[in-house]
Residue, then its C-alpha position, 0 to 999 in steps of 0.5 A: m921250469a917252462r913248459p916245452q914248446h909243442i912240435l907240429l909235424v906235417d906230412g906235406y905231400n899227403v896234406l897237399r893231395s888231400g881233397q880237404y886241403a884242395a877244397h880249402l884252397e879253392r874256397s879261400q880262392a888262394l888258387g884255381a883248380d888246375w893241377t899243373d906244376g905251377y899250381f902245385n908249387r903255389a899250393r906248396e907255398c900256401l901250405y907253408k903260409d897256412v902251417a906258419e899261421l896255424a902254428a904262430g905262438r902254439f907250435r914249432p912247425y915242421i913240414v916233411f916232404d917225401a923224397a924217397a924216389n929222388p936219388y939226388d941228395g940236394q934236398k936239405e932242410h931249409h927255414t921259412g920264418s919259424l917253419t922248418v921244411l925237411f925232405s926224407d932221404y933217398g929210399q926213406s918215406a916221409d912217414s918214416k922220417i915223421e915217425g923218427l922225428s916224433k920219437r926223437f922229440q918225445e924223447q926230448g920231452y916235447p909234446v908232438t902233434v902230427l898232421s896227416a890224412d894217412r891213417a897208417l902213419q897216425e896209428t904208428v905215431m899214436g903208439g907214443q904220446v902224439t896228438r893227431m890232427s886230421v887235414l879236415d880239422f886243419t882246414r876248419e881251423l884255418e877257415y876259423v882263423a880267417e874269419l876272425d877280425v884280428p887287428e894288426a899289431p903295431s909296427t913297433n913295440k914302443l910305449g909312445d906308439h900307444l899314447d893318445p896325442e894329448t898325453r904324448a904332447k905332455l910328455d914331450r913338454l916334460r922332456g923340453r920338446p916343443 
């Protein structure tokens, strides 16, 4: 039986408003330092990219944003690649949504990691079998990954793309190609 995929639950606004993530964005020169609405929207897009990068091959990632004070029910779940973005319901905090998701995934047999700087949330979900990731650990890991010199994967996964020219020419002659 295959091991269940690990779930990563991210407290979106909590991470965005943390000093460690803001410093990471400034160090990586992803954004300037002005906290205007445009900056915040760009920071959210960087968070999407960073979480997806961290999660690649390791986690099924979810970012949860707090919409407790938003009476409009227009904020539904959406997907960006492998990333799922969720909003809490009106009157529900992101913490409560994360707690509920954590419990549900654990009951389904999935290991869960919660990324947040909120100590109360961490203590609540730690009552289960949940791993905690701090924002500082998250930003350190992002910076470590950025330092790695990983070659890009080939655009296709065909054997011929990996052959040297001499071997390719021999195979072409065997198939009757000039």
